[in-house]
N, C-alpha and C positions, 0 to 999 in steps of 0.2 A: 504494500500500500504506500502511496506517495503523499498522502495528505494526513495531517494530524487528526482531522475529523474522522478519518476512516481507519486509523490504526487499531481502534478498538474492535473492528470487524474481524480481524485476522485470528483464526483459531490456531491452536498449537498442535503440532503433529503428535500422534500417540507413540509411545515407546514400543518398539517391535515386541510382540507377544504379550504385552501388558494390556489389561482391561482399563478403559477410561469411561467414567460415567458423566454424561452431560445432563444435569438436572434442569427441569422446566424448559426444555427446548421447545421451539415453536414449529408446528407443522404448517407448511405453506401450500399444501395440496389444494385445499378448498377455502371458501370464504369464512368458514368457522374459525380458522387460524388458532387452533387449540394450542395453548402455551403451557401445558402441564405434562408434556411428554418427557419421560426419562430415557435417554439413549445410552446404550452400552456399545462402546466402540473398541474394536480390536484390529490392529494392523490397518488402520485407516479404512475400516469397513464396519458398518453398523450391523450388529448381530441381534440386537433386541430394541424394540421401541415400545416401552411400557405405556399403557393407557391409550395408545393410538388405535384408531378404528381400522377396518380392513383396508380402506384406501390409504390411510396414513402409513400402515405397516408396509404396504407395497411401495409407497413413495420412499420410505427410509431404507428398508431392507434390500430392495432391488437397485439401490443407487450404485452406479459404477462410474468411475472417472473415465470420460471419453478419451481414448488414446490417439485421437486425431491431432494433427498440429493445431496450435492455438490460432493460427492464421492461414487462410488459403486465399490466394489471389488468382482468379480465373481457374480455380480448381487445383492449383499447384501450391505446395508449401512455401511460405514466405515468412519473413521476420515480422514481428508485431509492429516495429517502426515503419516498415514498408506498407503494412496494412493500414496503419493510421494515416499515413500520407496519402495513399490512394483513396481512402474513404473520404478524407477532407476534400480532395479534388472533385470527386463525384458529386458531393453535396453542394459545393460552391459553384460548380459549372452548370448545374441544372437551373432551368427557368421556372420549373414548378416542382420542387423537391417535396417529398412526403416522408413523414416519420410515423410508423405505426406499431402498435403492440403494447408493451409496457406492463401488462397485467401480471407477469411473473418476474418482476424485477422489484428491488427495494425502492422505497421512496427517494432515497438519495440519488439513485441512478435515473429515476424518472425526472427528477428536478433538472439534471444536466441535459437530458434529452429535450426538455422544453426550451432550455436556453439555446441549444443548437438550432432548433426550429426557428427561434426568434432571430438569431444571427443570420441565418440563410434566407430569411423571409419565406419560410416554407409552411407546410400544413402539418399539424400534428394531430393524431387520432389514436384512440385506444380501442381495445377489443370491446369496450362497452357499446360501440356503435353497431355491433352485430349481436348484442344480447340484451342488456338492460338500457340501451340508448333511449327507447321510448319512455322509460321511467324517468330518466334525466330530464327529458322534455316536459313530462307531466309535472315534475317537481317545480319547474319554473312557472307553469301555468296555474297550478292549484296550491302548491305548497305541500309540506310534509309534516304530519304529526308523528313524532319519532321518539325512540327511547333506546337504551342500551340493552344488550342481551342479558346483562346482570339484572336489570329491572324486570325483564321477562321471567327470569328464573325465580325471582323473589316475589313478584306480584301478579304475573299473568294467570288469571283463572279461566280465561277463554282464549284458546289458541286456534286460529283459522289458517289453514294452508290452502292457497288458491293458485292452481296451475303450477304447483311445486311438488316435488317428490323427494323429500329429504332422506327417507329411508335408504335410497340408493345414491343420491348426490351428496348428502351431508350426514353420514351415518351417526355422528355424535350429537347432532342437533337436538334430537328428542331427549337423550340422556343427560346432556350437559347444560342445555339452555331452556328448552321449551316445554317438555312434558313431564319428565321424571324427577328433576331435582326438587328436594325439599327446601323451600324458600322461607324467608323471614316471615312472610304473611301466608305461606302455604305449607304448613308443617307436615302435611300428609302427602306431599308431592303429587303424584299422578291422580290420587283420589280426590284432590281438591281442584282438579282441572277438567274442563270440557274441551275436547279436541274435535274440530270439524275439518274435513277435507272436501274441497270442491275441485272437481277435475272432470275431464271429458272421458276418462277411462278409470278403471279400478286398478290403481298402482299398488305397489308393496306398502306404501305409506298408509293406504286406506285401512289396512289391518289394525293400525294403531288408533284409528279414529273412533270416537263415540258416535259420530254422525258422518256418513258419507253421502254427498250430493253429487250425482252425475248429471252434468248439464250437456246439452247438445254441443258438438264441436262448433267453434267460431261464434258462439253465442254468449261469451263472457260479458260483453257490454250490456246486453239485454238483461242478464241475470243480476248484474250489479245495479242497473237502473231500477229493476224491480225492488231490490232491497232499499234503495234510496227513497223510492216512492212510499214503501211501507214505513220507513223511518219518519217520513213527513205526514203519515196518516192519510195518504191518498188511497181511495178505493180503486181496485184493479179488477179487470175482467179475468176470472179464473181460466176460461177457455183460451184466451189470448196468451196468458202467461205460460200455460201448458204447451201451446203450439210453438211459441217462440223459443222457450228455454228447454223444453223437454222435462220440466219439473213442475209438480203440482204447486199451486199457490199456497196451499196449507203448509207445505214444507218450508217455503220462504217465510211465512208468517211465524211459524214455530222458531225458526232461526232468528228472526228479528226480535222476538220476545226474549230469547236467551241472550242475545247481544245487549239488549237494553238492561237486562237484569244482572249482568256480570259487573264485577268491580274494576277489572283491568283487562281489557281485551286487546289482542294483537292479531294482525293479519300479516302473514308472510306470503309474498307472492313471487312466482318464478317466471321463467320464459314461456311456460304454457299460457300465461296471460299476455306478456309483453310482445311476443313475436308471432301472434296469431292475428286474425282479422281484427282490425281496430287499433292495434299496437298502442300508440301513446294515448289514444282515446280510452282504451281499456284501463290503462294505468291512472288516467285522470279520474275515471269513474270510481275506481277503488279508493284513491286518495280522497276524493270528495265524500264518499261514503264514510270513510274514517273520520273526516272532519264533521260530518253530520252527527255521527254517534257521540261526539263529545258534548252534545246538548243534553245527553242522558247519563253518560258515564265516561270513564277514561278509556279511550281507544287509540291505538297507534298502529302504524303499518311500516313494514320493512321489506325491501327486496331480498330474496335469498340469492346472494352473489356466488358465482362459481369459482373463478380463478383465485389463487391465494392473495394477490394484492391488486385486484381490479378496482376495489374500493379506494385503495391508495392512489391508483392512477387517476381516478376521477378527482380526488381531492387535490393532488399535486397540480394537475393541469388547470383546475379551477383556481387555485391560489395564484398561479403564475399568469393566467390569461383572463380569468373571469368567467370561463366557460369550461364544462367538464370534458368535452371530446369534440372532434371535428372542428378544429380551430385553425384558421388561415391567417398568415402574417404578411401576405404579399404586398399590402399597402403600407406596411410599417407599423400597423397596430392590429390587435386581435379582432377577428370576425368569426361568428359562429353561424353555421347553416347546415344542419344535417340534411343529407341528400345531395349536397353540392360538395362539401369539404370532407365528408366521410370517405375513408380509403376505398371501400368497395366501389364507391361511385367515381372517385377520381381515376381509378384504374379502369373500370368498365367503360368510362367515357373517353379513355385514352388521353387524359389531360396531364397526368404526372409524367415527368421525363427523367426522374431519378428518385432515389429513396433509400430508406433504411428501415428494416424490420427488427424489432427487439422482442425476443422471447415469444414468438408467435409463428404460425405456419399458414399464411394466406394461400400458398400454393396448394395446400391440401383441402381448404374449405371455402375459398371464394368461388364466385361464378366463373364459368369458362372464359368469357370475355376479359374479366379482371385478371385471371391467371395468365392468359395469353399476353396481355399488355405488360404485366409485371416481368414476364420472361424476356420481353423485348427491350427493356430499359436497364441501365446499370444501377445496381442497388447493393447495399451492404446488409448483411444478416448477422445478428447476434443470437446464439442459442447454445444450450448446454449439450446438444446432441445433433446428429445429422438428420436433416429433414428435407423434404422436397424443396423447401424455400432456401435452405443453405446450399443445396446442390446447384441451384441455378444462379446464385449470387456472384457478383463480380468480386466482392470481398466477403469472406465468411470468417467470423471469429467464433471459436469455441470458448465459452465462458464458464466460470464456476457456477455451481448451483446455489442460489440464495437460500438461506436457512439451514443448509447442510455444510457448505464449504465457505460461505461468506455471511456476514451479518448485515445489519442495517435495521430499517424500520418498515413494518407493513401495517396495513389497516384491516381490521376485522370488518365483517359485513355491516356492523352497526357503527362504523366510523370511529372506533376506538383504536389508537395506535398501539402496536405491540412490538417490543424489541426482539430481534433474532439472536439465538445462541448457537452458532455453528459448531459442528461436531469435529471436523478435521479439515485441513487445508486442501486446496486443489492446485495442480501445476498450472492451471489456466488462469488468466486474469479475470477479475470480476467485471460485470457489465458496467459498474461504476468506473472502474479504471479505464476500460476501453473508451467509454463515452467522454470521460474527462480528457483523455489524450486527443481524441478526435476534435473536441471543442477547442483545445489549445491551437491546433493546426488550422481550424476554420478561422479563428480570430486572427492568426498570423497572416493567412492568405488575404483576408479582408482588411488588414492594416489596423486592427482594433488592438489597442494597448491596455485598455482598462482590465 
């Protein structure tokens, strides 16, 4: 590490053959960011991850240091210095450079990435734009009634999951935060809570629910507006509600009575709500319903975020630019316009002419037009492993894995910052180191001395 602010990130190598225990390590696999994991390390390999869920155990126990060179230029091994120089040239030579990803990087690296986007007058976007981007737009239009997961564990006596399947996506969500924990005001844990699952199909999470409501696909908006109407005391046509939502009006009436009667209600919503028909209108309807419920009791809403630090990416980009994702600096100041400045669109529309991807794989999950255009332009890729995106990159950096090999700060899905406690070092640089060196060279090329 080259900076005093990052020296604390560097873990110490374990003595060969000796066991090392890293207490209260943080798992960065999903948005729960569980920070109570005890790791047992032997010969720079994690052999036990106490208290980790099945996904967390796979994340820790299957971790291997990638043996590829730390830098490849046009597919050939190169020195890091040569890679930094080439990366800076690509970014400064572009007329419409883009930076995308960031959801699996610590906040310190994200901060540098935003600075680079500013220096090169480029567009910066996070993976939020293809998952909970509609939620971010809804927050701006409606606002958010929010709380921490600690408050949920201690106070939440009615938990609703809408378009979310935490049993498979966030396995410790039930046991650590939302359903099972015995809280300050819920001494009996699960017995003191009512769990409602609303989804278009019966997922594994539905087994944990007291009430499961299966609505018609693509009818989330209608179902949420039905509940809003009931909260306002508006009479509805039972036949119309049944036809539009696939659920009897009496079911919604019973749910609304329970929602009004609870002491602290929470709605967790996932991509089953945000990325279906309606998108940000669905999120707005849910957030508006949450706001309506506060006329009767305390009610909050939180998105169930996926990647380990996607919440941090939104926060950091918002601190630096005023907007959470899809931010363009081409005029010398920040502009926000999802659909125009979001990466899937700038690529599909063949607007971007250079770029940098950080801890993401657009070559594997973007549309065909977007992938084809990305392959046709020079770009830099930072990742811990080889992916379709790194294989097609002009410059590919293999970086250390955050939370296992490097430290820093990440944000839990409830916007609470969590420090990382790495287990053992990596021979590869961190993404913070790579981005810092690229930024230095970008500023030198542009004659910036500050």
